[in-house]
C-alpha positions, 0 to 999 in steps of 0.5 A: 494544488502543488506537489500533491501526494495521492494516497489510496486507502487513506481513511484509516490505518496506514493510509491515514497515518501516511496522510498526517506524515506528509502533511507534517512535511508541507505536501498537499494531498489527495485522499482516496477511499470509500467512506466520504464522511471519513475522508471529509473529516480527515481533510478538514483536520489536516488542513486546519492543523498543517495549513495544507490543501487537502482534497478527497475523492470517494471512490470504490477501488474495487470497480474496474474503472477505479484507476481511470476515475482517479486519473480523470479527476486529477486531470479535470481538477488540474491537480499537480500530482507528484506522488502516487501511494498505492496503499489500499488493500485487502486481506483474509486469514484461514484455510483456503478451502473454507474461505469466501471465494468472493472475498478472495476474488476481491483481494485479488482485484484490489491488491493486484488488478487495481494497483496494476492499472494505477501503475499503468495509467500513472507512469505515462501520466507522471512522465508527461507531467514533469516526473513523480513517484509511485509507491506500491505497499506490499508486505513482509508476507510477500516474501514467503508462501503462507499457509493460512493467508495464501491468497493475501500473501500471493497477492503481495508477492505479485506486488513485490515482483511487479513493482521491483520490475517497474523500478528497473523499467523506469530508473532511467526516466523521471518516474521512480517506482518504489516498493515498501513492505510493512510487517504486522501493524496494529490497524483495524486492517489486520483485525478485520482480516482475522489475523492473530496479532497476539503472537506478534509485536505490532508496529504503529501506523505512525512508526510505519508512516515516518519510515515510508516517508523517509524511504520515499524521499531517498527513492529506495527501491525496496524498503522493509520496515523494522529490523525483525522483518528485514530478518524475516525477508533475509531468512525467506531468501536463504532457507529452503522453500520447505523450511520457509513453508513450514515456518510461516505455516506454524506462525499463522494459525489454521484450523 
């Protein structure tokens, strides 16, 4: 495989849209998620439609050794990976005191620990393999403490801070670590997490994927999808913490 893009959480939603976007631009793919059937079908569709090589790895990204297994698969199969997009994520909505603590722990495990290990293993791998780009998908909620989505927003705040620090650590090397922040997007992720989409105008996964592709090619350190989300991030930076807390608590319904 040549110039391969690894995408986690690739079986649906934003991950699937990213797979199509990169395939359209003639990149080979390694798609990672739990659902083998969905991945196999998607790889077949992408290969037939765009003439690229698409492989898949069924993998539980909640497992402690998920990052090691992914890197081992890349090495064992002599895959020339140039990009790693850490897209897989979990969320939940509702009051923290009523939450499922196991789900909360899984959010931290996937959004924070697995992503951290992916970066720790793939930065030196890419450096020794001719260079490359790691993309960590954060969220507009990364900019604000969000009542009603406390654990998810906090996990994405980690992704934002962590990724921006890594960008500075690696910017003089042959590896770039980029951060991209979607806002509310019309995917099963938001619905299954219990997020209320009715009050927001959700973006399509395809529009985000096209935006992300342009940002990645330009190697932008931080990219925020859509003007409304950029304004939200600016508001979070300029307003008082008290105001930000109140505004986000009002926007996210809690009981």
